[in-house]
C-alpha positions, 0 to 999 in steps of 0.5 A: 257085384262082385270083385271078379266081375268087376275086374273082367268088366274093367278088363274087357272095357280096356281092350275095347277101348284100345282096339277102337283107338287103334282103329282110329289111328290106322284109319287116320294113317291110311287117309294121310297115306292116300292123300300123301301118294303122289301119281305118276308124272306124265312122261315128257314125250306126251307132255309137250306138244310135238313141233310142226315140221317146217318142211 
């Protein structure tokens, strides 16, 4: 195999590994961010039952 073809193959393999690694890092960041996002808490007026009127 000529040196030029070897250099091209190594260059292509390097880009392949870099994009694959970047994809996994992006996926991991997405999963961590999704798990870390908190939902909005329920408003206090709905969370506490109304007090009955003694009247």
